[in-house]
C-alpha positions as CSV (number, residue, x, y, z in Angstrom):
1,M,98.5,112.6,131.2
2,D,95.3,112.8,132.8
3,H,91.8,111.2,131.8
4,D,90.7,114.3,129.9
5,D,93.9,114.7,128.0
6,E,94.2,111.1,127.1
7,L,90.3,111.1,126.0
8,I,91.2,113.9,123.6
9,K,94.3,112.4,122.1
10,D,92.2,109.3,121.3
11,I,89.2,110.8,120.0
12,A,91.5,113.6,117.9
13,P,91.9,111.9,114.7
14,H,88.3,110.7,114.4
15,V,87.2,114.3,115.0
16,L,89.5,115.9,112.6
17,E,88.1,113.3,110.0
18,V,84.3,114.3,110.8
19,L,85.3,117.9,110.5
20,A,87.1,117.4,107.3
21,R,84.4,115.3,105.7
22,K,81.4,117.8,106.8
23,R,84.0,120.6,105.3
24,F,84.1,122.5,108.5
25,F,87.6,123.9,107.6
26,E,86.4,125.0,104.3
27,T,83.3,126.7,105.7
28,L,85.6,128.5,108.4
29,D,87.9,129.6,105.6
30,D,84.9,130.7,103.4
31,Q,83.8,133.1,106.1
32,M,87.4,134.7,107.0
33,C,89.1,134.6,103.8
34,P,86.4,134.4,100.8
35,A,87.7,133.0,97.4
36,D,85.7,135.9,96.1
37,P,87.6,139.2,97.4
38,A,84.3,141.2,97.1
39,Q,82.5,139.3,100.0
40,P,83.2,140.7,103.0
41,R,85.5,138.9,105.7
42,V,84.8,137.7,109.2
43,A,87.3,138.9,111.6
44,C,89.1,136.7,114.2
45,A,87.8,137.8,118.0
46,G,90.4,135.6,119.4
47,T,87.6,133.3,120.2
48,Y,85.9,130.3,118.8
49,A,82.8,132.4,118.0
50,K,82.4,131.7,114.2
51,S,83.5,127.9,114.7
52,T,80.9,127.6,117.2
53,T,78.3,129.1,115.2
54,I,79.4,126.8,112.2
55,L,79.4,123.7,114.8
56,T,76.1,124.4,116.1
57,T,74.1,123.6,113.0
58,G,73.5,119.9,113.4
59,G,75.8,119.6,116.9
60,D,75.2,119.4,120.5
61,P,76.6,121.2,122.7
62,E,78.8,118.4,124.6
63,E,80.1,117.4,120.9
64,I,81.3,121.1,120.4
65,A,83.1,121.3,123.7
66,E,85.0,118.0,122.8
67,I,85.5,119.4,119.2
68,T,87.0,122.6,120.3
69,Q,89.2,121.0,122.9
70,V,90.7,118.8,120.0
71,L,91.1,121.8,118.0
72,A,93.1,123.5,120.9
73,S,95.2,120.4,121.3
74,R,96.2,120.9,117.8
75,G,97.1,124.9,118.2
76,G,93.6,125.8,117.4
77,F,93.0,128.1,120.2
78,C,90.5,130.7,117.9
79,D,88.8,130.7,114.7
80,C,92.0,131.8,112.9
81,E,94.5,129.7,114.7
82,I,92.2,126.7,113.4
83,L,93.2,127.7,109.9
84,F,96.5,128.3,110.4
85,N,97.6,125.5,112.7
86,V,95.0,122.6,112.3
87,A,93.6,122.9,108.8
88,E,95.9,121.2,106.4
89,E,95.1,123.9,103.7
90,S,93.3,127.4,104.1
91,R,93.2,130.3,101.9
92,L,93.9,132.2,105.0
93,K,97.0,130.7,105.8
94,S,98.1,130.9,102.3
95,E,97.4,134.4,102.1
96,Y,99.3,135.5,105.1
97,W,102.5,133.3,104.3
98,K,102.9,134.8,100.7
99,A,102.7,138.3,102.3
100,R,105.2,137.5,104.7
101,A,107.4,135.9,101.7
102,T,107.5,139.2,99.9
103,G,107.8,141.4,103.0
104,S,104.8,142.8,103.0
105,Q,101.9,143.4,105.8
106,P,99.7,140.4,105.6
107,A,96.0,141.7,104.8
108,N,94.4,140.7,108.0
109,S,95.8,141.5,111.7
110,H,95.9,137.6,112.3
111,S,99.6,138.0,113.2
112,R,98.9,138.5,116.6
113,H,97.6,135.0,117.0
114,L,101.0,133.7,115.4
115,G,103.1,135.7,117.8
116,G,104.4,137.8,114.9
């Protein structure tokens, strides 16, 4: 394990705690899978575009780089994967798995990020 990997492992619980406290996951979920179905959804571009926008409010670039490294270390390699793999709960993840359980196609095309 190199120095950067060790640092990310050490700071990950604290970073995730701060993100949860600042409601980062809820804010991202609100954009990608709004509670109100009449609201437009933001599609995942396979990047951290939406996450970076959310994090930029009140954050500095060095923090954002460390945050995205922590998210990637937990399987969050893009905006939707953060909601699927890092967030404890998300409407996006719930919607996806409910659709899969009923044998229907999920409403969004996020399955490419899950390998399915």
